PQR file of N, CA, C, O and H, with PARSE charges and radii, in Angstrom:
ATOM      1  N   MET A   1      -2.740  13.200 -24.899 -0.4000 1.5000
ATOM      2  CA  MET A   1      -3.280  12.492 -26.066 -0.0000 2.0000
ATOM      3  C   MET A   1      -4.744  12.882 -26.285  0.5500 1.7000
ATOM      4  O   MET A   1      -5.160  13.220 -27.393 -0.5500 1.4000
ATOM      5  N   LYS A   2      -5.516  12.824 -25.183 -0.4000 1.5000
ATOM      6  CA  LYS A   2      -6.937  13.148 -25.304 -0.0000 2.0000
ATOM      7  C   LYS A   2      -7.122  14.615 -25.660  0.5500 1.7000
ATOM      8  O   LYS A   2      -8.010  14.965 -26.437 -0.5500 1.4000
ATOM      9  H   LYS A   2      -5.178  12.550 -24.282  0.4000 1.0000
ATOM     10  N   ARG A   3      -6.276  15.476 -25.088 -0.4000 1.5000
ATOM     11  CA  ARG A   3      -6.385  16.916 -25.343 -0.0000 2.0000
ATOM     12  C   ARG A   3      -6.102  17.209 -26.814  0.5500 1.7000
ATOM     13  O   ARG A   3      -6.752  18.065 -27.414 -0.5500 1.4000
ATOM     14  H   ARG A   3      -5.555  15.192 -24.456  0.4000 1.0000
ATOM     15  N   ARG A   4      -5.122  16.491 -27.400 -0.4000 1.5000
ATOM     16  CA  ARG A   4      -4.793  16.711 -28.806 -0.0000 2.0000
ATOM     17  C   ARG A   4      -5.962  16.315 -29.705  0.5500 1.7000
ATOM     18  O   ARG A   4      -6.275  17.005 -30.675 -0.5500 1.4000
ATOM     19  H   ARG A   4      -4.594  15.795 -26.912  0.4000 1.0000
ATOM     20  N   ARG A   5      -6.604  15.186 -29.367 -0.4000 1.5000
ATOM     21  CA  ARG A   5      -7.748  14.727 -30.159 -0.0000 2.0000
ATOM     22  C   ARG A   5      -8.893  15.736 -30.059  0.5500 1.7000
ATOM     23  O   ARG A   5      -9.551  16.029 -31.057 -0.5500 1.4000
ATOM     24  H   ARG A   5      -6.349  14.626 -28.580  0.4000 1.0000
ATOM     25  N   LEU A   6      -9.129  16.263 -28.862 -0.4000 1.5000
ATOM     26  CA  LEU A   6     -10.180  17.257 -28.687 -0.0000 2.0000
ATOM     27  C   LEU A   6      -9.871  18.516 -29.482  0.5500 1.7000
ATOM     28  O   LEU A   6     -10.776  19.140 -30.035 -0.5500 1.4000
ATOM     29  H   LEU A   6      -8.594  16.025 -28.052  0.4000 1.0000
ATOM     30  N   GLY A   7      -8.600  18.893 -29.542 -0.4000 1.5000
ATOM     31  CA  GLY A   7      -8.207  20.050 -30.333 -0.0000 2.0000
ATOM     32  C   GLY A   7      -8.480  19.843 -31.809  0.5500 1.7000
ATOM     33  O   GLY A   7      -8.948  20.748 -32.501 -0.5500 1.4000
ATOM     34  H   GLY A   7      -7.865  18.386 -29.092  0.4000 1.0000
ATOM     35  N   ARG A   8      -8.181  18.640 -32.287 -0.4000 1.5000
ATOM     36  CA  ARG A   8      -8.420  18.330 -33.701 -0.0000 2.0000
ATOM     37  C   ARG A   8      -9.914  18.370 -33.997  0.5500 1.7000
ATOM     38  O   ARG A   8     -10.332  18.896 -35.029 -0.5500 1.4000
ATOM     39  H   ARG A   8      -7.800  17.905 -31.726  0.4000 1.0000
ATOM     40  N   VAL A   9     -10.723  17.811 -33.090 -0.4000 1.5000
ATOM     41  CA  VAL A   9     -12.175  17.828 -33.276 -0.0000 2.0000
ATOM     42  C   VAL A   9     -12.677  19.265 -33.295  0.5500 1.7000
ATOM     43  O   VAL A   9     -13.543  19.621 -34.094 -0.5500 1.4000
ATOM     44  H   VAL A   9     -10.383  17.383 -32.252  0.4000 1.0000
ATOM     45  N   ARG A  10     -12.116  20.098 -32.395 -0.4000 1.5000
ATOM     46  CA  ARG A  10     -12.545  21.497 -32.344 -0.0000 2.0000
ATOM     47  C   ARG A  10     -12.187  22.228 -33.631  0.5500 1.7000
ATOM     48  O   ARG A  10     -12.963  23.054 -34.112 -0.5500 1.4000
ATOM     49  H   ARG A  10     -11.413  19.809 -31.746  0.4000 1.0000
ATOM     50  N   GLU A  11     -11.006  21.928 -34.197 -0.4000 1.5000
ATOM     51  CA  GLU A  11     -10.606  22.538 -35.468 -0.0000 2.0000
ATOM     52  C   GLU A  11     -11.580  22.155 -36.581  0.5500 1.7000
ATOM     53  O   GLU A  11     -11.973  23.001 -37.383 -0.5500 1.4000
ATOM     54  H   GLU A  11     -10.376  21.257 -33.807  0.4000 1.0000
ATOM     55  N   GLN A  12     -11.968  20.876 -36.628 -0.4000 1.5000
ATOM     56  CA  GLN A  12     -12.902  20.429 -37.657 -0.0000 2.0000
ATOM     57  C   GLN A  12     -14.258  21.096 -37.478  0.5500 1.7000
ATOM     58  O   GLN A  12     -14.895  21.484 -38.457 -0.5500 1.4000
ATOM     59  H   GLN A  12     -11.648  20.189 -35.976  0.4000 1.0000
ATOM     60  N   LEU A  13     -14.708  21.233 -36.216 -0.4000 1.5000
ATOM     61  CA  LEU A  13     -15.985  21.895 -35.957 -0.0000 2.0000
ATOM     62  C   LEU A  13     -15.927  23.366 -36.368  0.5500 1.7000
ATOM     63  O   LEU A  13     -16.890  23.897 -36.921 -0.5500 1.4000
ATOM     64  H   LEU A  13     -14.190  20.917 -35.421  0.4000 1.0000
ATOM     65  N   GLU A  14     -14.794  24.024 -36.098 -0.4000 1.5000
ATOM     66  CA  GLU A  14     -14.659  25.422 -36.490 -0.0000 2.0000
ATOM     67  C   GLU A  14     -14.666  25.561 -38.010  0.5500 1.7000
ATOM     68  O   GLU A  14     -15.258  26.499 -38.544 -0.5500 1.4000
ATOM     69  H   GLU A  14     -14.012  23.592 -35.649  0.4000 1.0000
ATOM     70  N   LEU A  15     -14.014  24.637 -38.707 -0.4000 1.5000
ATOM     71  CA  LEU A  15     -14.013  24.660 -40.167 -0.0000 2.0000
ATOM     72  C   LEU A  15     -15.434  24.463 -40.699  0.5500 1.7000
ATOM     73  O   LEU A  15     -15.863  25.149 -41.628 -0.5500 1.4000
ATOM     74  H   LEU A  15     -13.533  23.875 -38.273  0.4000 1.0000
ATOM     75  N   PHE A  16     -16.162  23.507 -40.091 -0.4000 1.5000
ATOM     76  CA  PHE A  16     -17.541  23.249 -40.498 -0.0000 2.0000
ATOM     77  C   PHE A  16     -18.410  24.482 -40.249  0.5500 1.7000
ATOM     78  O   PHE A  16     -19.263  24.824 -41.068 -0.5500 1.4000
ATOM     79  H   PHE A  16     -15.814  22.950 -39.337  0.4000 1.0000
ATOM     80  N   TRP A  17     -18.186  25.147 -39.111 -0.4000 1.5000
ATOM     81  CA  TRP A  17     -18.966  26.355 -38.799 -0.0000 2.0000
ATOM     82  C   TRP A  17     -18.643  27.469 -39.788  0.5500 1.7000
ATOM     83  O   TRP A  17     -19.534  28.222 -40.181 -0.5500 1.4000
ATOM     84  H   TRP A  17     -17.493  24.869 -38.446  0.4000 1.0000
ATOM     85  N   GLN A  18     -17.380  27.584 -40.195 -0.4000 1.5000
ATOM     86  CA  GLN A  18     -17.005  28.575 -41.216 -0.0000 2.0000
ATOM     87  C   GLN A  18     -17.756  28.302 -42.510  0.5500 1.7000
ATOM     88  O   GLN A  18     -18.225  29.227 -43.173 -0.5500 1.4000
ATOM     89  H   GLN A  18     -16.656  26.973 -39.876  0.4000 1.0000
ATOM     90  N   ILE A  19     -17.868  27.013 -42.867 -0.4000 1.5000
ATOM     91  CA  ILE A  19     -18.572  26.645 -44.092 -0.0000 2.0000
ATOM     92  C   ILE A  19     -20.046  27.029 -43.972  0.5500 1.7000
ATOM     93  O   ILE A  19     -20.634  27.561 -44.913 -0.5500 1.4000
ATOM     94  H   ILE A  19     -17.487  26.261 -42.327  0.4000 1.0000
ATOM     95  N   LEU A  20     -20.639  26.755 -42.800 -0.4000 1.5000
ATOM     96  CA  LEU A  20     -22.062  27.017 -42.623 -0.0000 2.0000
ATOM     97  C   LEU A  20     -22.356  28.497 -42.418  0.5500 1.7000
ATOM     98  O   LEU A  20     -23.450  28.964 -42.735 -0.5500 1.4000
ATOM     99  H   LEU A  20     -20.161  26.323 -42.035  0.4000 1.0000
ATOM    100  N   SER A  21     -21.383  29.238 -41.888 -0.4000 1.5000
ATOM    101  CA  SER A  21     -21.614  30.663 -41.666 -0.0000 2.0000
ATOM    102  C   SER A  21     -21.450  31.418 -42.985  0.5500 1.7000
ATOM    103  O   SER A  21     -21.307  30.802 -44.041 -0.5500 1.4000
ATOM    104  H   SER A  21     -20.494  28.859 -41.631  0.4000 1.0000
ATOM    105  N   HIS A  22     -21.472  32.745 -42.925 -0.4000 1.5000
ATOM    106  CA  HIS A  22     -21.491  33.543 -44.153 -0.0000 2.0000
ATOM    107  C   HIS A  22     -20.149  33.557 -44.876  0.5500 1.7000
ATOM    108  O   HIS A  22     -20.080  33.941 -46.043 -0.5500 1.4000
ATOM    109  H   HIS A  22     -21.589  33.245 -42.067  0.4000 1.0000
ATOM    110  N   GLU A  23     -19.078  33.140 -44.193 -0.4000 1.5000
ATOM    111  CA  GLU A  23     -17.763  33.111 -44.842 -0.0000 2.0000
ATOM    112  C   GLU A  23     -17.708  31.903 -45.779  0.5500 1.7000
ATOM    113  O   GLU A  23     -17.194  30.845 -45.418 -0.5500 1.4000
ATOM    114  H   GLU A  23     -19.134  32.827 -43.245  0.4000 1.0000
ATOM    115  N   ASP A  24     -18.242  32.079 -46.977 -0.4000 1.5000
ATOM    116  CA  ASP A  24     -18.274  30.966 -47.924 -0.0000 2.0000
ATOM    117  C   ASP A  24     -16.880  30.659 -48.448  0.5500 1.7000
ATOM    118  O   ASP A  24     -16.130  31.564 -48.815 -0.5500 1.4000
ATOM    119  H   ASP A  24     -18.660  32.939 -47.270  0.4000 1.0000
ATOM    120  N   ILE A  25     -16.543  29.392 -48.479 -0.4000 1.5000
ATOM    121  CA  ILE A  25     -15.300  28.945 -49.095 -0.0000 2.0000
ATOM    122  C   ILE A  25     -15.666  28.489 -50.505  0.5500 1.7000
ATOM    123  O   ILE A  25     -16.524  27.622 -50.675 -0.5500 1.4000
ATOM    124  H   ILE A  25     -17.152  28.657 -48.180  0.4000 1.0000
ATOM    125  N   HIS A  26     -15.031  29.060 -51.500 -0.4000 1.5000
ATOM    126  CA  HIS A  26     -15.394  28.743 -52.877 -0.0000 2.0000
ATOM    127  C   HIS A  26     -14.485  27.663 -53.451  0.5500 1.7000
ATOM    128  O   HIS A  26     -13.261  27.750 -53.358 -0.5500 1.4000
ATOM    129  H   HIS A  26     -14.334  29.765 -51.363  0.4000 1.0000
ATOM    130  N   VAL A  27     -15.097  26.655 -54.039 -0.4000 1.5000
ATOM    131  CA  VAL A  27     -14.365  25.575 -54.684 -0.0000 2.0000
ATOM    132  C   VAL A  27     -14.801  25.540 -56.145  0.5500 1.7000
ATOM    133  O   VAL A  27     -15.963  25.269 -56.445 -0.5500 1.4000
ATOM    134  H   VAL A  27     -16.092  26.585 -54.115  0.4000 1.0000
ATOM    135  N   LEU A  28     -13.876  25.813 -57.041 -0.4000 1.5000
ATOM    136  CA  LEU A  28     -14.150  25.836 -58.481 -0.0000 2.0000
ATOM    137  C   LEU A  28     -15.314  26.765 -58.824  0.5500 1.7000
ATOM    138  O   LEU A  28     -16.114  26.465 -59.710 -0.5500 1.4000
ATOM    139  H   LEU A  28     -12.931  26.033 -56.798  0.4000 1.0000
ATOM    140  N   GLY A  29     -15.404  27.887 -58.122 -0.4000 1.5000
ATOM    141  CA  GLY A  29     -16.440  28.867 -58.417 -0.0000 2.0000
ATOM    142  C   GLY A  29     -17.792  28.551 -57.801  0.5500 1.7000
ATOM    143  O   GLY A  29     -18.728  29.339 -57.931 -0.5500 1.4000
ATOM    144  H   GLY A  29     -14.754  28.131 -57.402  0.4000 1.0000
ATOM    145  N   ILE A  30     -17.908  27.414 -57.135 -0.4000 1.5000
ATOM    146  CA  ILE A  30     -19.166  27.043 -56.492 -0.0000 2.0000
ATOM    147  C   ILE A  30     -18.936  27.115 -54.981  0.5500 1.7000
ATOM    148  O   ILE A  30     -17.937  26.602 -54.478 -0.5500 1.4000
ATOM    149  H   ILE A  30     -17.147  26.774 -57.029  0.4000 1.0000
ATOM    150  N   SER A  31     -19.856  27.750 -54.265 -0.4000 1.5000
ATOM    151  CA  SER A  31     -19.688  27.835 -52.818 -0.0000 2.0000
ATOM    152  C   SER A  31     -19.883  26.449 -52.206  0.5500 1.7000
ATOM    153  O   SER A  31     -20.751  25.683 -52.627 -0.5500 1.4000
ATOM    154  H   SER A  31     -20.668  28.167 -54.674  0.4000 1.0000
ATOM    155  N   LEU A  32     -19.064  26.148 -51.213 -0.4000 1.5000
ATOM    156  CA  LEU A  32     -19.069  24.823 -50.612 -0.0000 2.0000
ATOM    157  C   LEU A  32     -20.383  24.549 -49.890  0.5500 1.7000
ATOM    158  O   LEU A  32     -20.794  23.397 -49.757 -0.5500 1.4000
ATOM    159  H   LEU A  32     -18.360  26.770 -50.871  0.4000 1.0000
ATOM    160  N   ARG A  33     -21.054  25.627 -49.417 -0.4000 1.5000
ATOM    161  CA  ARG A  33     -22.317  25.434 -48.710 -0.0000 2.0000
ATOM    162  C   ARG A  33     -23.366  24.847 -49.662  0.5500 1.7000
ATOM    163  O   ARG A  33     -24.124  23.952 -49.289 -0.5500 1.4000
ATOM    164  H   ARG A  33     -20.721  26.563 -49.526  0.4000 1.0000
ATOM    165  N   LYS A  34     -23.398  25.369 -50.910 -0.4000 1.5000
ATOM    166  CA  LYS A  34     -24.356  24.853 -51.893 -0.0000 2.0000
ATOM    167  C   LYS A  34     -24.073  23.390 -52.192  0.5500 1.7000
ATOM    168  O   LYS A  34     -24.996  22.587 -52.327 -0.5500 1.4000
ATOM    169  H   LYS A  34     -22.783  26.096 -51.213  0.4000 1.0000
ATOM    170  N   VAL A  35     -22.800  23.046 -52.295 -0.4000 1.5000
ATOM    171  CA  VAL A  35     -22.425  21.657 -52.571 -0.0000 2.0000
ATOM    172  C   VAL A  35     -22.882  20.752 -51.437  0.5500 1.7000
ATOM    173  O   VAL A  35     -23.407  19.666 -51.682 -0.5500 1.4000
ATOM    174  H   VAL A  35     -22.050  23.698 -52.185  0.4000 1.0000
ATOM    175  N   LEU A  36     -22.683  21.199 -50.177 -0.4000 1.5000
ATOM    176  CA  LEU A  36     -23.098  20.394 -49.023 -0.0000 2.0000
ATOM    177  C   LEU A  36     -24.609  20.218 -48.992  0.5500 1.7000
ATOM    178  O   LEU A  36     -25.101  19.125 -48.714 -0.5500 1.4000
ATOM    179  H   LEU A  36     -22.257  22.082 -49.978  0.4000 1.0000
ATOM    180  N   ILE A  37     -25.348  21.288 -49.277 -0.4000 1.5000
ATOM    181  CA  ILE A  37     -26.810  21.201 -49.277 -0.0000 2.0000
ATOM    182  C   ILE A  37     -27.277  20.256 -50.383  0.5500 1.7000
ATOM    183  O   ILE A  37     -28.168  19.434 -50.166 -0.5500 1.4000
ATOM    184  H   ILE A  37     -24.947  22.176 -49.503  0.4000 1.0000
ATOM    185  N   LEU A  38     -26.673  20.375 -51.571 -0.4000 1.5000
ATOM    186  CA  LEU A  38     -27.036  19.485 -52.679 -0.0000 2.0000
ATOM    187  C   LEU A  38     -26.739  18.027 -52.331  0.5500 1.7000
ATOM    188  O   LEU A  38     -27.548  17.144 -52.614 -0.5500 1.4000
ATOM    189  H   LEU A  38     -25.950  21.043 -51.747  0.4000 1.0000
ATOM    190  N   LEU A  39     -25.565  17.770 -51.710 -0.4000 1.5000
ATOM    191  CA  LEU A  39     -25.216  16.409 -51.321 -0.0000 2.0000
ATOM    192  C   LEU A  39     -26.210  15.868 -50.308  0.5500 1.7000
ATOM    193  O   LEU A  39     -26.618  14.709 -50.385 -0.5500 1.4000
ATOM    194  H   LEU A  39     -24.907  18.488 -51.480  0.4000 1.0000
ATOM    195  N   PHE A  40     -26.605  16.723 -49.344 -0.4000 1.5000
ATOM    196  CA  PHE A  40     -27.547  16.302 -48.319 -0.0000 2.0000
ATOM    197  C   PHE A  40     -28.870  15.883 -48.948  0.5500 1.7000
ATOM    198  O   PHE A  40     -29.403  14.821 -48.627 -0.5500 1.4000
ATOM    199  H   PHE A  40     -26.274  17.664 -49.281  0.4000 1.0000
ATOM    200  N   PHE A  41     -29.409  16.727 -49.856 -0.4000 1.5000
ATOM    201  CA  PHE A  41     -30.681  16.404 -50.483 -0.0000 2.0000
ATOM    202  C   PHE A  41     -30.558  15.181 -51.383  0.5500 1.7000
ATOM    203  O   PHE A  41     -31.483  14.373 -51.466 -0.5500 1.4000
ATOM    204  H   PHE A  41     -28.975  17.590 -50.116  0.4000 1.0000
ATOM    205  N   LEU A  42     -29.417  15.045 -52.057 -0.4000 1.5000
ATOM    206  CA  LEU A  42     -29.198  13.876 -52.907 -0.0000 2.0000
ATOM    207  C   LEU A  42     -29.219  12.591 -52.080  0.5500 1.7000
ATOM    208  O   LEU A  42     -29.859  11.612 -52.463 -0.5500 1.4000
ATOM    209  H   LEU A  42     -28.666  15.701 -51.989  0.4000 1.0000
ATOM    210  N   LEU A  43     -28.506  12.599 -50.928 -0.4000 1.5000
ATOM    211  CA  LEU A  43     -28.507  11.437 -50.050 -0.0000 2.0000
ATOM    212  C   LEU A  43     -29.903  11.157 -49.514  0.5500 1.7000
ATOM    213  O   LEU A  43     -30.306   9.999 -49.399 -0.5500 1.4000
ATOM    214  H   LEU A  43     -27.986  13.395 -50.617  0.4000 1.0000
ATOM    215  N   LEU A  44     -30.648  12.222 -49.184 -0.4000 1.5000
ATOM    216  CA  LEU A  44     -32.012  12.073 -48.681 -0.0000 2.0000
ATOM    217  C   LEU A  44     -32.895  11.400 -49.730  0.5500 1.7000
ATOM    218  O   LEU A  44     -33.638  10.468 -49.419 -0.5500 1.4000
ATOM    219  H   LEU A  44     -30.320  13.162 -49.278  0.4000 1.0000
ATOM    220  N   ILE A  45     -32.811  11.876 -50.975 -0.4000 1.5000
ATOM    221  CA  ILE A  45     -33.634  11.329 -52.053 -0.0000 2.0000
ATOM    222  C   ILE A  45     -33.263   9.868 -52.314  0.5500 1.7000
ATOM    223  O   ILE A  45     -34.141   9.020 -52.481 -0.5500 1.4000
ATOM    224  H   ILE A  45     -32.207  12.633 -51.228  0.4000 1.0000
ATOM    225  N   VAL A  46     -31.965   9.579 -52.348 -0.4000 1.5000
ATOM    226  CA  VAL A  46     -31.520   8.199 -52.578 -0.0000 2.0000
ATOM    227  C   VAL A  46     -32.010   7.291 -51.456  0.5500 1.7000
ATOM    228  O   VAL A  46     -32.449   6.170 -51.716 -0.5500 1.4000
ATOM    229  H   VAL A  46     -31.253  10.267 -52.212  0.4000 1.0000
ATOM    230  N   GLY A  47     -31.941   7.759 -50.214 -0.4000 1.5000
ATOM    231  CA  GLY A  47     -32.422   6.969 -49.079 -0.0000 2.0000
ATOM    232  C   GLY A  47     -33.902   6.674 -49.181  0.5500 1.7000
ATOM    233  O   GLY A  47     -34.332   5.545 -48.942 -0.5500 1.4000
ATOM    234  H   GLY A  47     -31.585   8.670 -50.003  0.4000 1.0000
ATOM    235  N   VAL A  48     -34.690   7.685 -49.538 -0.4000 1.5000
ATOM    236  CA  VAL A  48     -36.136   7.490 -49.675 -0.0000 2.0000
ATOM    237  C   VAL A  48     -36.437   6.505 -50.802  0.5500 1.7000
ATOM    238  O   VAL A  48     -37.303   5.641 -50.663 -0.5500 1.4000
ATOM    239  H   VAL A  48     -34.342   8.601 -49.732  0.4000 1.0000
ATOM    240  N   LEU A  49     -35.718   6.639 -51.919 -0.4000 1.5000
ATOM    241  CA  LEU A  49     -35.930   5.712 -53.037 -0.0000 2.0000
ATOM    242  C   LEU A  49     -35.601   4.277 -52.636  0.5500 1.7000
ATOM    243  O   LEU A  49     -36.326   3.352 -53.002 -0.5500 1.4000
ATOM    244  H   LEU A  49     -35.015   7.340 -52.032  0.4000 1.0000
ATOM    245  N   ILE A  50     -34.518   4.082 -51.891 -0.4000 1.5000
ATOM    246  CA  ILE A  50     -34.138   2.737 -51.446 -0.0000 2.0000
ATOM    247  C   ILE A  50     -35.210   2.174 -50.509  0.5500 1.7000
ATOM    248  O   ILE A  50     -35.558   0.997 -50.597 -0.5500 1.4000
ATOM    249  H   ILE A  50     -33.929   4.834 -51.594  0.4000 1.0000
ATOM    250  N   LEU A  51     -35.733   3.020 -49.611 -0.4000 1.5000
ATOM    251  CA  LEU A  51     -36.795   2.580 -48.703 -0.0000 2.0000
ATOM    252  C   LEU A  51     -38.029   2.148 -49.486  0.5500 1.7000
ATOM    253  O   LEU A  51     -38.600   1.093 -49.211 -0.5500 1.4000
ATOM    254  H   LEU A  51     -35.450   3.976 -49.540  0.4000 1.0000
ATOM    255  N   ILE A  52     -38.446   2.962 -50.467 -0.4000 1.5000
ATOM    256  CA  ILE A  52     -39.627   2.637 -51.265 -0.0000 2.0000
ATOM    257  C   ILE A  52     -39.397   1.342 -52.031  0.5500 1.7000
ATOM    258  O   ILE A  52     -40.272   0.477 -52.070 -0.5500 1.4000
ATOM    259  H   ILE A  52     -37.981   3.819 -50.690  0.4000 1.0000
ATOM    260  N   LEU A  53     -38.225   1.208 -52.641 -0.4000 1.5000
ATOM    261  CA  LEU A  53     -37.916   0.020 -53.426 -0.0000 2.0000
ATOM    262  C   LEU A  53     -37.922  -1.235 -52.559  0.5500 1.7000
ATOM    263  O   LEU A  53     -38.469  -2.265 -52.951 -0.5500 1.4000
ATOM    264  H   LEU A  53     -37.515   1.911 -52.610  0.4000 1.0000
ATOM    265  N   SER A  54     -37.307  -1.143 -51.372 -0.4000 1.5000
ATOM    266  CA  SER A  54     -37.258  -2.312 -50.496 -0.0000 2.0000
ATOM    267  C   SER A  54     -38.654  -2.663 -49.989  0.5500 1.7000
ATOM    268  O   SER A  54     -38.977  -3.841 -49.833 -0.5500 1.4000
ATOM    269  H   SER A  54     -36.862  -0.305 -51.054  0.4000 1.0000
ATOM    270  N   ALA A  55     -39.494  -1.642 -49.727 -0.4000 1.5000
ATOM    271  CA  ALA A  55     -40.867  -1.915 -49.292 -0.0000 2.0000
ATOM    272  C   ALA A  55     -41.649  -2.596 -50.402  0.5500 1.7000
ATOM    273  O   ALA A  55     -42.389  -3.546 -50.149 -0.5500 1.4000
ATOM    274  H   ALA A  55     -39.232  -0.686 -49.853  0.4000 1.0000
ATOM    275  N   VAL A  56     -41.486  -2.110 -51.647 -0.4000 1.5000
ATOM    276  CA  VAL A  56     -42.187  -2.718 -52.784 -0.0000 2.0000
ATOM    277  C   VAL A  56     -41.741  -4.161 -52.962  0.5500 1.7000
ATOM    278  O   VAL A  56     -42.570  -5.046 -53.172 -0.5500 1.4000
ATOM    279  H   VAL A  56     -40.885  -1.339 -51.852  0.4000 1.0000
ATOM    280  N   LEU A  57     -40.437  -4.404 -52.880 -0.4000 1.5000
ATOM    281  CA  LEU A  57     -39.929  -5.766 -53.057 -0.0000 2.0000
ATOM    282  C   LEU A  57     -40.365  -6.674 -51.912  0.5500 1.7000
ATOM    283  O   LEU A  57     -40.616  -7.861 -52.119 -0.5500 1.4000
ATOM    284  H   LEU A  57     -39.763  -3.685 -52.710  0.4000 1.0000
ATOM    285  N   PHE A  58     -40.456  -6.113 -50.694 -0.4000 1.5000
ATOM    286  CA  PHE A  58     -40.813  -6.915 -49.518 -0.0000 2.0000
ATOM    287  C   PHE A  58     -42.280  -7.312 -49.557  0.5500 1.7000
ATOM    288  O   PHE A  58     -42.629  -8.446 -49.229 -0.5500 1.4000
ATOM    289  H   PHE A  58     -40.253  -5.148 -50.526  0.4000 1.0000
ATOM    290  N   PHE A  59     -43.152  -6.370 -49.964 -0.4000 1.5000
ATOM    291  CA  PHE A  59     -44.587  -6.635 -49.946 -0.0000 2.0000
ATOM    292  C   PHE A  59     -45.115  -7.190 -51.271  0.5500 1.7000
ATOM    293  O   PHE A  59     -46.311  -7.441 -51.410 -0.5500 1.4000
ATOM    294  H   PHE A  59     -42.869  -5.449 -50.231  0.4000 1.0000
ATOM    295  N   ALA A  60     -44.221  -7.378 -52.240 -0.4000 1.5000
ATOM    296  CA  ALA A  60     -44.663  -7.927 -53.526 -0.0000 2.0000
ATOM    297  C   ALA A  60     -45.070  -9.390 -53.334  0.5500 1.7000
ATOM    298  O   ALA A  60     -44.398 -10.133 -52.618 -0.5500 1.4000
ATOM    299  H   ALA A  60     -43.249  -7.173 -52.128  0.4000 1.0000
ATOM    300  N   PRO A  61     -46.162  -9.801 -53.970 -0.5600 1.5000
ATOM    301  CA  PRO A  61     -46.596 -11.213 -53.847  0.2800 2.0000
ATOM    302  C   PRO A  61     -45.564 -12.151 -54.475  0.5500 1.7000
ATOM    303  O   PRO A  61     -45.090 -11.921 -55.587 -0.5500 1.4000
ATOM    304  N   SER A  62     -45.236 -13.189 -53.754 -0.4000 1.5000
ATOM    305  CA  SER A  62     -44.227 -14.112 -54.269 -0.0000 2.0000
ATOM    306  C   SER A  62     -44.827 -14.971 -55.377  0.5500 1.7000
ATOM    307  O   SER A  62     -45.956 -15.444 -55.243 -0.5500 1.4000
ATOM    308  H   SER A  62     -45.621 -13.376 -52.851  0.4000 1.0000
ATOM    309  N   PRO A  63     -44.099 -15.178 -56.457 -0.5600 1.5000
ATOM    310  CA  PRO A  63     -44.627 -15.948 -57.604  0.2800 2.0000
ATOM    311  C   PRO A  63     -44.783 -17.437 -57.288  0.5500 1.7000
ATOM    312  O   PRO A  63     -45.213 -18.208 -58.145 -0.5500 1.4000
TER
END
């Protein structure tokens, strides 16, 4: 059971490495690596915006 799970994890890691390596997998004409990088930066920007917003709301003087 454990060996099968490790095999599945290894398959996913190999697929991820294929995506990150030069063997680009193309989805609808866009390379998947570009999509992953864009998603990463989008999540980063959204996280920073949420942090700034929560800090502003937290330190705002209460009416």
